[in-house]
N, CA, C, O and the ligand as a Tripos MOL2 file, in Angstrom:
@<TRIPOS>MOLECULE
protein
  293   291    74     0     0
PROTEIN
NO_CHARGES

@<TRIPOS>ATOM
      1 N         178.2570  120.5750  -60.3970 N.3       1 MET1
      2 CA        177.6800  119.3140  -59.9360 C.3       1 MET1
      3 C         177.0010  119.5060  -58.5770 C.2       1 MET1
      4 O         177.2910  118.7980  -57.6130 O.2       1 MET1
      5 N         176.1170  120.4550  -58.5290 N.am      2 GLN2
      6 CA        175.4370  120.7070  -57.2510 C.3       2 GLN2
      7 C         174.0440  120.0940  -57.2670 C.2       2 GLN2
      8 O         173.3360  120.1660  -58.2720 O.2       2 GLN2
      9 N         173.6620  119.5020  -56.1650 N.am      3 SER3
     10 CA        172.3040  118.9740  -56.0820 C.3       3 SER3
     11 C         171.3710  120.1260  -55.7360 C.2       3 SER3
     12 O         171.8010  121.1830  -55.2730 O.2       3 SER3
     13 N         170.0990  119.8990  -55.9680 N.am      4 LYS4
     14 CA        169.1400  120.9500  -55.6540 C.3       4 LYS4
     15 C         168.4820  120.7040  -54.3060 C.2       4 LYS4
     16 O         167.4790  121.3250  -53.9530 O.2       4 LYS4
     17 N         169.0710  119.7900  -53.5750 N.am      5 THR5
     18 CA        168.4840  119.4290  -52.2980 C.3       5 THR5
     19 C         168.7530  120.4990  -51.2400 C.2       5 THR5
     20 O         169.8660  121.0110  -51.1170 O.2       5 THR5
     21 N         167.7330  120.8130  -50.5030 N.am      6 MET6
     22 CA        167.8790  121.7700  -49.4140 C.3       6 MET6
     23 C         167.7330  121.0270  -48.0840 C.2       6 MET6
     24 O         166.9810  120.0590  -47.9700 O.2       6 MET6
     25 N         168.4610  121.5020  -47.0980 N.am      7 GLU7
     26 CA        168.3680  120.8940  -45.7750 C.3       7 GLU7
     27 C         168.1260  121.9700  -44.7430 C.2       7 GLU7
     28 O         168.4900  123.1330  -44.9160 O.2       7 GLU7
     29 N         167.5030  121.5440  -43.6710 N.am      8 CYS8
     30 CA        167.2190  122.4660  -42.5760 C.3       8 CYS8
     31 C         168.3920  122.4690  -41.6000 C.2       8 CYS8
     32 O         168.8530  121.4170  -41.1570 O.2       8 CYS8
     33 N         168.8600  123.6570  -41.2780 N.am      9 HIS9
     34 CA        170.0040  123.7890  -40.3660 C.3       9 HIS9
     35 C         169.6140  124.6380  -39.1640 C.2       9 HIS9
     36 O         168.9230  125.6490  -39.2930 O.2       9 HIS9
     37 N         170.0700  124.2050  -37.9970 N.am     10 HIS10
     38 CA        169.8780  125.0030  -36.7810 C.3      10 HIS10
     39 C         171.0380  125.9930  -36.6790 C.2      10 HIS10
     40 O         172.1920  125.5860  -36.5440 O.2      10 HIS10
     41 N         170.7380  127.2790  -36.7410 N.am     11 LYS11
     42 CA        171.8100  128.2870  -36.6510 C.3      11 LYS11
     43 C         172.5840  128.0880  -35.3550 C.2      11 LYS11
     44 O         173.8120  128.0110  -35.3550 O.2      11 LYS11
     45 N         171.8530  128.0060  -34.2600 N.am     12 LYS12
     46 CA        172.4820  127.6740  -32.9850 C.3      12 LYS12
     47 C         172.1420  126.2130  -32.7300 C.2      12 LYS12
     48 O         170.9730  125.8720  -32.5480 O.2      12 LYS12
     49 N         173.1530  125.3420  -32.7140 N.am     13 PRO13
     50 CA        172.8770  123.9100  -32.5720 C.3      13 PRO13
     51 C         172.1460  123.5920  -31.2730 C.2      13 PRO13
     52 O         172.2910  124.2820  -30.2640 O.2      13 PRO13
     53 N         171.3620  122.5320  -31.3320 N.am     14 LYS14
     54 CA        170.6390  122.1110  -30.1360 C.3      14 LYS14
     55 C         171.6170  121.8010  -28.9980 C.2      14 LYS14
     56 O         171.3180  122.0120  -27.8230 O.2      14 LYS14
     57 N         172.8020  121.2890  -29.3860 N.am     15 SER15
     58 CA        173.8090  120.9560  -28.3700 C.3      15 SER15
     59 C         174.3220  122.2010  -27.6520 C.2      15 SER15
     60 O         174.8930  122.1040  -26.5660 O.2      15 SER15
     61 N         174.1170  123.3780  -28.2620 N.am     16 LEU16
     62 CA        174.5460  124.6310  -27.6310 C.3      16 LEU16
     63 C         173.3410  125.4190  -27.1160 C.2      16 LEU16
     64 O         173.4430  126.6070  -26.8080 O.2      16 LEU16
     65 N         172.2180  124.7470  -27.0300 N.am     17 GLY17
     66 CA        171.0350  125.3860  -26.4600 C.3      17 GLY17
     67 C         170.0770  125.9670  -27.4830 C.2      17 GLY17
     68 O         169.1180  126.6490  -27.1200 O.2      17 GLY17
     69 N         170.3290  125.7000  -28.7670 N.am     18 GLY18
     70 CA        169.4310  126.1900  -29.8060 C.3      18 GLY18
     71 C         168.1110  125.4290  -29.7980 C.2      18 GLY18
     72 O         168.0410  124.2940  -29.3270 O.2      18 GLY18
     73 N         167.0650  126.0650  -30.3240 N.am     19 ASP19
     74 CA        165.7560  125.4050  -30.3510 C.3      19 ASP19
     75 C         165.2250  125.2950  -31.7800 C.2      19 ASP19
     76 O         165.9360  125.6000  -32.7370 O.2      19 ASP19
     77 N         163.9880  124.8640  -31.9170 N.am     20 ASP20
     78 CA        163.3750  124.6700  -33.2330 C.3      20 ASP20
     79 C         162.5720  125.8920  -33.6740 C.2      20 ASP20
     80 O         161.7360  125.7850  -34.5720 O.2      20 ASP20
     81 N         162.8080  127.0300  -33.0690 N.am     21 SER21
     82 CA        162.0320  128.2150  -33.4330 C.3      21 SER21
     83 C         162.4150  128.6800  -34.8470 C.2      21 SER21
     84 O         163.5260  128.4450  -35.3220 O.2      21 SER21
     85 N         161.4680  129.3370  -35.4870 N.am     22 TYR22
     86 CA        161.6490  129.8070  -36.8620 C.3      22 TYR22
     87 C         162.9520  130.5850  -37.0260 C.2      22 TYR22
     88 O         163.6780  130.3870  -38.0000 O.2      22 TYR22
     89 N         163.2430  131.4560  -36.0870 N.am     23 ASN23
     90 CA        164.4380  132.3040  -36.1810 C.3      23 ASN23
     91 C         165.7440  131.5270  -36.0910 C.2      23 ASN23
     92 O         166.7950  132.0090  -36.5130 O.2      23 ASN23
     93 N         165.6700  130.3300  -35.5410 N.am     24 ASN24
     94 CA        166.8980  129.5400  -35.3910 C.3      24 ASN24
     95 C         167.1010  128.5650  -36.5450 C.2      24 ASN24
     96 O         168.1110  127.8640  -36.5980 O.2      24 ASN24
     97 N         166.1430  128.5190  -37.4710 N.am     25 LEU25
     98 CA        166.2440  127.5570  -38.5670 C.3      25 LEU25
     99 C         166.5010  128.2490  -39.8900 C.2      25 LEU25
    100 O         166.0180  129.3540  -40.1390 O.2      25 LEU25
    101 N         167.2720  127.5790  -40.7350 N.am     26 VAL26
    102 CA        167.5390  128.1290  -42.0570 C.3      26 VAL26
    103 C         167.6340  126.9650  -43.0460 C.2      26 VAL26
    104 O         168.1860  125.9100  -42.7310 O.2      26 VAL26
    105 N         167.0850  127.1760  -44.2530 N.am     27 TRP27
    106 CA        167.1940  126.1650  -45.3040 C.3      27 TRP27
    107 C         168.3830  126.4930  -46.1680 C.2      27 TRP27
    108 O         168.4800  127.5810  -46.7360 O.2      27 TRP27
    109 N         169.2890  125.5370  -46.2620 N.am     28 ILE28
    110 CA        170.4800  125.7490  -47.0840 C.3      28 ILE28
    111 C         170.7200  124.5220  -47.9590 C.2      28 ILE28
    112 O         170.2450  123.4260  -47.6630 O.2      28 ILE28
    113 N         171.4550  124.7260  -49.0260 N.am     29 LYS29
    114 CA        171.7790  123.6090  -49.9160 C.3      29 LYS29
    115 C         172.5900  122.5710  -49.1440 C.2      29 LYS29
    116 O         173.3710  122.8990  -48.2510 O.2      29 LYS29
    117 N         172.3800  121.3070  -49.5190 N.am     30 THR30
    118 CA        173.0740  120.2100  -48.8500 C.3      30 THR30
    119 C         174.5840  120.4420  -48.7720 C.2      30 THR30
    120 O         175.1970  120.2350  -47.7250 O.2      30 THR30
    121 N         175.1780  120.8720  -49.8880 N.am     31 GLU31
    122 CA        176.6350  121.0710  -49.9040 C.3      31 GLU31
    123 C         177.0560  122.2040  -48.9670 C.2      31 GLU31
    124 O         178.0970  122.1300  -48.3130 O.2      31 GLU31
    125 N         176.2340  123.2480  -48.9140 N.am     32 VAL32
    126 CA        176.5320  124.3610  -48.0060 C.3      32 VAL32
    127 C         176.4310  123.8670  -46.5590 C.2      32 VAL32
    128 O         177.2340  124.2280  -45.6990 O.2      32 VAL32
    129 N         175.4340  123.0440  -46.3250 N.am     33 HIS33
    130 CA        175.2340  122.4840  -44.9890 C.3      33 HIS33
    131 C         176.4510  121.6600  -44.5550 C.2      33 HIS33
    132 O         176.9340  121.7710  -43.4290 O.2      33 HIS33
    133 N         176.9320  120.8210  -45.4980 N.am     34 ARG34
    134 CA        178.1320  120.0120  -45.2120 C.3      34 ARG34
    135 C         179.3080  120.9310  -44.8750 C.2      34 ARG34
    136 O         180.0700  120.6700  -43.9440 O.2      34 ARG34
    137 N         179.4380  121.9970  -45.6400 N.am     35 LEU35
    138 CA        180.5590  122.9230  -45.4510 C.3      35 LEU35
    139 C         180.4620  123.6490  -44.1030 C.2      35 LEU35
    140 O         181.4750  123.8830  -43.4430 O.2      35 LEU35
    141 N         179.2540  123.9940  -43.7090 N.am     36 VAL36
    142 CA        179.0630  124.6730  -42.4220 C.3      36 VAL36
    143 C         179.5590  123.7920  -41.2750 C.2      36 VAL36
    144 O         180.1430  124.2810  -40.3080 O.2      36 VAL36
    145 N         179.3140  122.4690  -41.4010 N.am     37 HIS37
    146 CA        179.6800  121.5590  -40.3160 C.3      37 HIS37
    147 C         181.0450  120.8920  -40.4970 C.2      37 HIS37
    148 O         181.5070  120.1750  -39.6100 O.2      37 HIS37
    149 N         181.6880  121.1250  -41.6380 N.am     38 ALA38
    150 CA        182.9570  120.4310  -41.9170 C.3      38 ALA38
    151 C         184.0700  120.9100  -40.9970 C.2      38 ALA38
    152 O         184.2080  122.1080  -40.7470 O.2      38 ALA38
    153 N         184.8680  119.9640  -40.4930 N.am     39 VAL39
    154 CA        186.0170  120.3180  -39.6530 C.3      39 VAL39
    155 C         187.3290  119.8640  -40.2730 C.2      39 VAL39
    156 O         188.3820  120.4390  -39.9970 O.2      39 VAL39
    157 N         187.2680  118.8290  -41.1170 N.am     40 GLN40
    158 CA        188.4960  118.3440  -41.7390 C.3      40 GLN40
    159 C         188.8310  119.1830  -42.9700 C.2      40 GLN40
    160 O         187.9710  119.4620  -43.8040 O.2      40 GLN40
    161 N         190.0830  119.5710  -43.0610 N.am     41 GLN41
    162 CA        190.5410  120.4230  -44.1640 C.3      41 GLN41
    163 C         190.1790  119.8380  -45.5210 C.2      41 GLN41
    164 O         189.7820  120.5590  -46.4370 O.2      41 GLN41
    165 N         190.3210  118.5250  -45.6380 N.am     42 GLU42
    166 CA        190.0270  117.8280  -46.8890 C.3      42 GLU42
    167 C         188.5560  118.0250  -47.2940 C.2      42 GLU42
    168 O         188.2440  118.2900  -48.4550 O.2      42 GLU42
    169 N         187.6770  117.8890  -46.3130 N.am     43 THR43
    170 CA        186.2390  118.0510  -46.5510 C.3      43 THR43
    171 C         185.9270  119.4940  -46.9140 C.2      43 THR43
    172 O         185.1610  119.7620  -47.8400 O.2      43 THR43
    173 N         186.5280  120.4180  -46.1760 N.am     44 ILE44
    174 CA        186.3140  121.8480  -46.4220 C.3      44 ILE44
    175 C         186.7200  122.1950  -47.8550 C.2      44 ILE44
    176 O         185.9880  122.8780  -48.5720 O.2      44 ILE44
    177 N         187.8820  121.7190  -48.2550 N.am     45 GLU45
    178 CA        188.3750  122.0200  -49.6090 C.3      45 GLU45
    179 C         187.4790  121.4250  -50.6850 C.2      45 GLU45
    180 O         187.2410  122.0400  -51.7250 O.2      45 GLU45
    181 N         186.9890  120.2230  -50.4190 N.am     46 LYS46
    182 CA        186.1200  119.5470  -51.3830 C.3      46 LYS46
    183 C         184.8520  120.3740  -51.6460 C.2      46 LYS46
    184 O         184.4620  120.5770  -52.7950 O.2      46 LYS46
    185 N         184.2280  120.8380  -50.5850 N.am     47 TYR47
    186 CA        182.9820  121.5860  -50.7680 C.3      47 TYR47
    187 C         183.2310  123.0090  -51.2640 C.2      47 TYR47
    188 O         182.4190  123.5660  -52.0040 O.2      47 TYR47
    189 N         184.3460  123.5900  -50.8570 N.am     48 LEU48
    190 CA        184.6860  124.9230  -51.3740 C.3      48 LEU48
    191 C         184.8450  124.8600  -52.8890 C.2      48 LEU48
    192 O         184.4220  125.7580  -53.6170 O.2      48 LEU48
    193 N         185.4590  123.7860  -53.3370 N.am     49 GLU49
    194 CA        185.6840  123.6110  -54.7750 C.3      49 GLU49
    195 C         184.3550  123.3750  -55.4910 C.2      49 GLU49
    196 O         184.0990  123.9490  -56.5500 O.2      49 GLU49
    197 N         183.5180  122.5290  -54.9030 N.am     50 GLN50
    198 CA        182.2160  122.2220  -55.5150 C.3      50 GLN50
    199 C         181.3230  123.4560  -55.5950 C.2      50 GLN50
    200 O         180.6440  123.6830  -56.5970 O.2      50 GLN50
    201 N         181.3340  124.2390  -54.5360 N.am     51 LEU51
    202 CA        180.3800  125.3450  -54.4480 C.3      51 LEU51
    203 C         180.8570  126.6060  -55.1610 C.2      51 LEU51
    204 O         180.0440  127.3860  -55.6560 O.2      51 LEU51
    205 N         182.1720  126.8070  -55.2140 N.am     52 ASP52
    206 CA        182.7370  127.9780  -55.8620 C.3      52 ASP52
    207 C         181.9980  129.2570  -55.4280 C.2      52 ASP52
    208 O         181.4430  129.9880  -56.2480 O.2      52 ASP52
    209 N         182.0150  129.4900  -54.1260 N.am     53 LEU53
    210 CA        181.2630  130.6030  -53.5400 C.3      53 LEU53
    211 C         181.8840  131.9600  -53.8700 C.2      53 LEU53
    212 O         183.1010  132.0790  -54.0160 O.2      53 LEU53
    213 N         181.0470  132.9630  -53.9850 N.am     54 ASN54
    214 CA        181.5850  134.3200  -54.0900 C.3      54 ASN54
    215 C         181.8090  134.8440  -52.6640 C.2      54 ASN54
    216 O         181.5470  134.1420  -51.6870 O.2      54 ASN54
    217 N         182.2920  136.0700  -52.5630 N.am     55 LYS55
    218 CA        182.6240  136.6230  -51.2380 C.3      55 LYS55
    219 C         181.4310  136.6270  -50.2930 C.2      55 LYS55
    220 O         181.5530  136.3290  -49.1050 O.2      55 LYS55
    221 N         180.2880  136.9690  -50.8440 N.am     56 ILE56
    222 CA        179.0880  137.0490  -50.0050 C.3      56 ILE56
    223 C         178.6770  135.6560  -49.5210 C.2      56 ILE56
    224 O         178.2940  135.4680  -48.3670 O.2      56 ILE56
    225 N         178.7680  134.6860  -50.4380 N.am     57 GLY57
    226 CA        178.4370  133.3080  -50.0750 C.3      57 GLY57
    227 C         179.3590  132.7710  -48.9950 C.2      57 GLY57
    228 O         178.9190  132.1110  -48.0530 O.2      57 GLY57
    229 N         180.6430  133.0620  -49.1430 N.am     58 LEU58
    230 CA        181.6260  132.5990  -48.1660 C.3      58 LEU58
    231 C         181.4080  133.2810  -46.8140 C.2      58 LEU58
    232 O         181.5670  132.6640  -45.7610 O.2      58 LEU58
    233 N         181.0470  134.5480  -46.8610 N.am     59 LYS59
    234 CA        180.7810  135.2890  -45.6320 C.3      59 LYS59
    235 C         179.5900  134.6690  -44.8870 C.2      59 LYS59
    236 O         179.5880  134.5560  -43.6610 O.2      59 LYS59
    237 N         178.5940  134.2790  -45.6630 N.am     60 ARG60
    238 CA        177.4020  133.6790  -45.0860 C.3      60 ARG60
    239 C         177.7470  132.3170  -44.4580 C.2      60 ARG60
    240 O         177.3100  131.9970  -43.3530 O.2      60 ARG60
    241 N         178.5370  131.5320  -45.1890 N.am     61 VAL61
    242 CA        178.9730  130.2320  -44.6630 C.3      61 VAL61
    243 C         179.7410  130.4410  -43.3590 C.2      61 VAL61
    244 O         179.5330  129.7170  -42.3850 O.2      61 VAL61
    245 N         180.6310  131.4380  -43.3480 N.am     62 ASN62
    246 CA        181.4350  131.6680  -42.1520 C.3      62 ASN62
    247 C         180.5980  132.1590  -40.9780 C.2      62 ASN62
    248 O         180.8910  131.8260  -39.8300 O.2      62 ASN62
    249 N         179.5780  132.9340  -41.2450 N.am     63 SER63
    250 CA        178.7500  133.3760  -40.1190 C.3      63 SER63
    251 C         177.9950  132.1760  -39.5410 C.2      63 SER63
    252 O         177.7730  132.1010  -38.3320 O.2      63 SER63
    253 N         177.6030  131.2400  -40.4070 N.am     64 LEU64
    254 CA        176.9570  130.0150  -39.9140 C.3      64 LEU64
    255 C         177.9680  129.1160  -39.1990 C.2      64 LEU64
    256 O         177.6360  128.4790  -38.1990 O.2      64 LEU64
    257 N         179.1960  129.0650  -39.7110 N.am     65 ARG65
    258 CA        180.2340  128.2540  -39.0650 C.3      65 ARG65
    259 C         180.5520  128.7780  -37.6650 C.2      65 ARG65
    260 O         180.7450  127.9950  -36.7350 O.2      65 ARG65
    261 N         180.6060  130.0820  -37.5180 N.am     66 LYS66
    262 CA        180.8930  130.6680  -36.1960 C.3      66 LYS66
    263 C         179.8260  130.2690  -35.1850 C.2      66 LYS66
    264 O         180.1180  129.9830  -34.0240 O.2      66 LYS66
    265 N         178.5640  130.2560  -35.6630 N.am     67 LEU67
    266 CA        177.4550  129.9140  -34.7610 C.3      67 LEU67
    267 C         177.5160  128.4610  -34.2860 C.2      67 LEU67
    268 O         177.0350  128.1380  -33.2000 O.2      67 LEU67
    269 N         178.1100  127.5850  -35.1070 N.am     68 VAL68
    270 CA        178.2640  126.1920  -34.6710 C.3      68 VAL68
    271 C         179.6550  125.9560  -34.0620 C.2      68 VAL68
    272 O         180.0640  124.8220  -33.8160 O.2      68 VAL68
    273 N         180.3630  127.0660  -33.8300 N.am     69 GLU69
    274 CA        181.6800  127.0520  -33.1940 C.3      69 GLU69
    275 C         182.7430  126.3480  -34.0450 C.2      69 GLU69
    276 O         183.6370  125.6820  -33.5240 O.2      69 GLU69
    277 N         182.6230  126.5120  -35.3580 N.am     70 ASN70
    278 CA        183.6700  126.0320  -36.2540 C.3      70 ASN70
    279 C         184.5420  127.2190  -36.6650 C.2      70 ASN70
    280 O         184.1400  128.3760  -36.5410 O.2      70 ASN70
    281 N         185.7410  126.9090  -37.1530 N.am     71 SER71
    282 CA        186.6790  127.9770  -37.5240 C.3      71 SER71
    283 C         186.2260  128.6670  -38.8150 C.2      71 SER71
    284 O         185.5220  128.0860  -39.6400 O.2      71 SER71
    285 N         186.6510  129.9130  -38.9580 N.am     72 VAL72
    286 CA        186.3790  130.6650  -40.1790 C.3      72 VAL72
    287 C         187.2780  130.1150  -41.2850 C.2      72 VAL72
    288 O         188.4570  129.8360  -41.0650 O.2      72 VAL72
    289 N         186.6980  129.9650  -42.4810 N.am     73 ILE73
    290 CA        187.4800  129.3930  -43.5800 C.3      73 ILE73
    291 C         187.6850  130.4070  -44.7010 C.2      73 ILE73
    292 O         188.3230  130.0960  -45.7070 O.2      73 ILE73
    293 ZN        173.2060  121.9000  -39.4660 Zn       74 ZN74
@<TRIPOS>BOND
     1     1     2 1
     2     2     3 1
     3     3     4 2
     4     3     5 am
     5     5     6 1
     6     6     7 1
     7     7     8 2
     8     7     9 am
     9     9    10 1
    10    10    11 1
    11    11    12 2
    12    11    13 am
    13    13    14 1
    14    14    15 1
    15    15    16 2
    16    15    17 am
    17    17    18 1
    18    18    19 1
    19    19    20 2
    20    19    21 am
    21    21    22 1
    22    22    23 1
    23    23    24 2
    24    23    25 am
    25    25    26 1
    26    26    27 1
    27    27    28 2
    28    27    29 am
    29    29    30 1
    30    30    31 1
    31    31    32 2
    32    31    33 am
    33    33    34 1
    34    34    35 1
    35    35    36 2
    36    35    37 am
    37    37    38 1
    38    38    39 1
    39    39    40 2
    40    39    41 am
    41    41    42 1
    42    42    43 1
    43    43    44 2
    44    43    45 am
    45    45    46 1
    46    46    47 1
    47    47    48 2
    48    47    49 am
    49    49    50 1
    50    50    51 1
    51    51    52 2
    52    51    53 am
    53    53    54 1
    54    54    55 1
    55    55    56 2
    56    55    57 am
    57    57    58 1
    58    58    59 1
    59    59    60 2
    60    59    61 am
    61    61    62 1
    62    62    63 1
    63    63    64 2
    64    63    65 am
    65    65    66 1
    66    66    67 1
    67    67    68 2
    68    67    69 am
    69    69    70 1
    70    70    71 1
    71    71    72 2
    72    71    73 am
    73    73    74 1
    74    74    75 1
    75    75    76 2
    76    75    77 am
    77    77    78 1
    78    78    79 1
    79    79    80 2
    80    79    81 am
    81    81    82 1
    82    82    83 1
    83    83    84 2
    84    83    85 am
    85    85    86 1
    86    86    87 1
    87    87    88 2
    88    87    89 am
    89    89    90 1
    90    90    91 1
    91    91    92 2
    92    91    93 am
    93    93    94 1
    94    94    95 1
    95    95    96 2
    96    95    97 am
    97    97    98 1
    98    98    99 1
    99    99   100 2
   100    99   101 am
   101   101   102 1
   102   102   103 1
   103   103   104 2
   104   103   105 am
   105   105   106 1
   106   106   107 1
   107   107   108 2
   108   107   109 am
   109   109   110 1
   110   110   111 1
   111   111   112 2
   112   111   113 am
   113   113   114 1
   114   114   115 1
   115   115   116 2
   116   115   117 am
   117   117   118 1
   118   118   119 1
   119   119   120 2
   120   119   121 am
   121   121   122 1
   122   122   123 1
   123   123   124 2
   124   123   125 am
   125   125   126 1
   126   126   127 1
   127   127   128 2
   128   127   129 am
   129   129   130 1
   130   130   131 1
   131   131   132 2
   132   131   133 am
   133   133   134 1
   134   134   135 1
   135   135   136 2
   136   135   137 am
   137   137   138 1
   138   138   139 1
   139   139   140 2
   140   139   141 am
   141   141   142 1
   142   142   143 1
   143   143   144 2
   144   143   145 am
   145   145   146 1
   146   146   147 1
   147   147   148 2
   148   147   149 am
   149   149   150 1
   150   150   151 1
   151   151   152 2
   152   151   153 am
   153   153   154 1
   154   154   155 1
   155   155   156 2
   156   155   157 am
   157   157   158 1
   158   158   159 1
   159   159   160 2
   160   159   161 am
   161   161   162 1
   162   162   163 1
   163   163   164 2
   164   163   165 am
   165   165   166 1
   166   166   167 1
   167   167   168 2
   168   167   169 am
   169   169   170 1
   170   170   171 1
   171   171   172 2
   172   171   173 am
   173   173   174 1
   174   174   175 1
   175   175   176 2
   176   175   177 am
   177   177   178 1
   178   178   179 1
   179   179   180 2
   180   179   181 am
   181   181   182 1
   182   182   183 1
   183   183   184 2
   184   183   185 am
   185   185   186 1
   186   186   187 1
   187   187   188 2
   188   187   189 am
   189   189   190 1
   190   190   191 1
   191   191   192 2
   192   191   193 am
   193   193   194 1
   194   194   195 1
   195   195   196 2
   196   195   197 am
   197   197   198 1
   198   198   199 1
   199   199   200 2
   200   199   201 am
   201   201   202 1
   202   202   203 1
   203   203   204 2
   204   203   205 am
   205   205   206 1
   206   206   207 1
   207   207   208 2
   208   207   209 am
   209   209   210 1
   210   210   211 1
   211   211   212 2
   212   211   213 am
   213   213   214 1
   214   214   215 1
   215   215   216 2
   216   215   217 am
   217   217   218 1
   218   218   219 1
   219   219   220 2
   220   219   221 am
   221   221   222 1
   222   222   223 1
   223   223   224 2
   224   223   225 am
   225   225   226 1
   226   226   227 1
   227   227   228 2
   228   227   229 am
   229   229   230 1
   230   230   231 1
   231   231   232 2
   232   231   233 am
   233   233   234 1
   234   234   235 1
   235   235   236 2
   236   235   237 am
   237   237   238 1
   238   238   239 1
   239   239   240 2
   240   239   241 am
   241   241   242 1
   242   242   243 1
   243   243   244 2
   244   243   245 am
   245   245   246 1
   246   246   247 1
   247   247   248 2
   248   247   249 am
   249   249   250 1
   250   250   251 1
   251   251   252 2
   252   251   253 am
   253   253   254 1
   254   254   255 1
   255   255   256 2
   256   255   257 am
   257   257   258 1
   258   258   259 1
   259   259   260 2
   260   259   261 am
   261   261   262 1
   262   262   263 1
   263   263   264 2
   264   263   265 am
   265   265   266 1
   266   266   267 1
   267   267   268 2
   268   267   269 am
   269   269   270 1
   270   270   271 1
   271   271   272 2
   272   271   273 am
   273   273   274 1
   274   274   275 1
   275   275   276 2
   276   275   277 am
   277   277   278 1
   278   278   279 1
   279   279   280 2
   280   279   281 am
   281   281   282 1
   282   282   283 1
   283   283   284 2
   284   283   285 am
   285   285   286 1
   286   286   287 1
   287   287   288 2
   288   287   289 am
   289   289   290 1
   290   290   291 1
   291   291   292 2
@<TRIPOS>SUBSTRUCTURE
     1 MET1         2 RESIDUE 1 A MET
     2 GLN2         6 RESIDUE 1 A GLN
     3 SER3        10 RESIDUE 1 A SER
     4 LYS4        14 RESIDUE 1 A LYS
     5 THR5        18 RESIDUE 1 A THR
     6 MET6        22 RESIDUE 1 A MET
     7 GLU7        26 RESIDUE 1 A GLU
     8 CYS8        30 RESIDUE 1 A CYS
     9 HIS9        34 RESIDUE 1 A HIS
    10 HIS10       38 RESIDUE 1 A HIS
    11 LYS11       42 RESIDUE 1 A LYS
    12 LYS12       46 RESIDUE 1 A LYS
    13 PRO13       50 RESIDUE 1 A PRO
    14 LYS14       54 RESIDUE 1 A LYS
    15 SER15       58 RESIDUE 1 A SER
    16 LEU16       62 RESIDUE 1 A LEU
    17 GLY17       66 RESIDUE 1 A GLY
    18 GLY18       70 RESIDUE 1 A GLY
    19 ASP19       74 RESIDUE 1 A ASP
    20 ASP20       78 RESIDUE 1 A ASP
    21 SER21       82 RESIDUE 1 A SER
    22 TYR22       86 RESIDUE 1 A TYR
    23 ASN23       90 RESIDUE 1 A ASN
    24 ASN24       94 RESIDUE 1 A ASN
    25 LEU25       98 RESIDUE 1 A LEU
    26 VAL26      102 RESIDUE 1 A VAL
    27 TRP27      106 RESIDUE 1 A TRP
    28 ILE28      110 RESIDUE 1 A ILE
    29 LYS29      114 RESIDUE 1 A LYS
    30 THR30      118 RESIDUE 1 A THR
    31 GLU31      122 RESIDUE 1 A GLU
    32 VAL32      126 RESIDUE 1 A VAL
    33 HIS33      130 RESIDUE 1 A HIS
    34 ARG34      134 RESIDUE 1 A ARG
    35 LEU35      138 RESIDUE 1 A LEU
    36 VAL36      142 RESIDUE 1 A VAL
    37 HIS37      146 RESIDUE 1 A HIS
    38 ALA38      150 RESIDUE 1 A ALA
    39 VAL39      154 RESIDUE 1 A VAL
    40 GLN40      158 RESIDUE 1 A GLN
    41 GLN41      162 RESIDUE 1 A GLN
    42 GLU42      166 RESIDUE 1 A GLU
    43 THR43      170 RESIDUE 1 A THR
    44 ILE44      174 RESIDUE 1 A ILE
    45 GLU45      178 RESIDUE 1 A GLU
    46 LYS46      182 RESIDUE 1 A LYS
    47 TYR47      186 RESIDUE 1 A TYR
    48 LEU48      190 RESIDUE 1 A LEU
    49 GLU49      194 RESIDUE 1 A GLU
    50 GLN50      198 RESIDUE 1 A GLN
    51 LEU51      202 RESIDUE 1 A LEU
    52 ASP52      206 RESIDUE 1 A ASP
    53 LEU53      210 RESIDUE 1 A LEU
    54 ASN54      214 RESIDUE 1 A ASN
    55 LYS55      218 RESIDUE 1 A LYS
    56 ILE56      222 RESIDUE 1 A ILE
    57 GLY57      226 RESIDUE 1 A GLY
    58 LEU58      230 RESIDUE 1 A LEU
    59 LYS59      234 RESIDUE 1 A LYS
    60 ARG60      238 RESIDUE 1 A ARG
    61 VAL61      242 RESIDUE 1 A VAL
    62 ASN62      246 RESIDUE 1 A ASN
    63 SER63      250 RESIDUE 1 A SER
    64 LEU64      254 RESIDUE 1 A LEU
    65 ARG65      258 RESIDUE 1 A ARG
    66 LYS66      262 RESIDUE 1 A LYS
    67 LEU67      266 RESIDUE 1 A LEU
    68 VAL68      270 RESIDUE 1 A VAL
    69 GLU69      274 RESIDUE 1 A GLU
    70 ASN70      278 RESIDUE 1 A ASN
    71 SER71      282 RESIDUE 1 A SER
    72 VAL72      286 RESIDUE 1 A VAL
    73 ILE73      290 RESIDUE 1 A ILE
    74 ZN74       293 GROUP 0 **** ****
């Protein structure tokens, strides 16, 4: 049940000094985007279940989570 919607994400958030340069932007699926920014365990579990990521996908999510200063999941 994944949407095909893509969203633009700032690898380094503007709040941490990130800018709108090409290198700082990435297009990711809406659900992945939610997961990158999720802090509540319930939300994290919901999107992990929806996305059913493989190891590489999870690694990518975690590298994006680290950049926004969220915990590794
Ligand atoms: Zn974002």
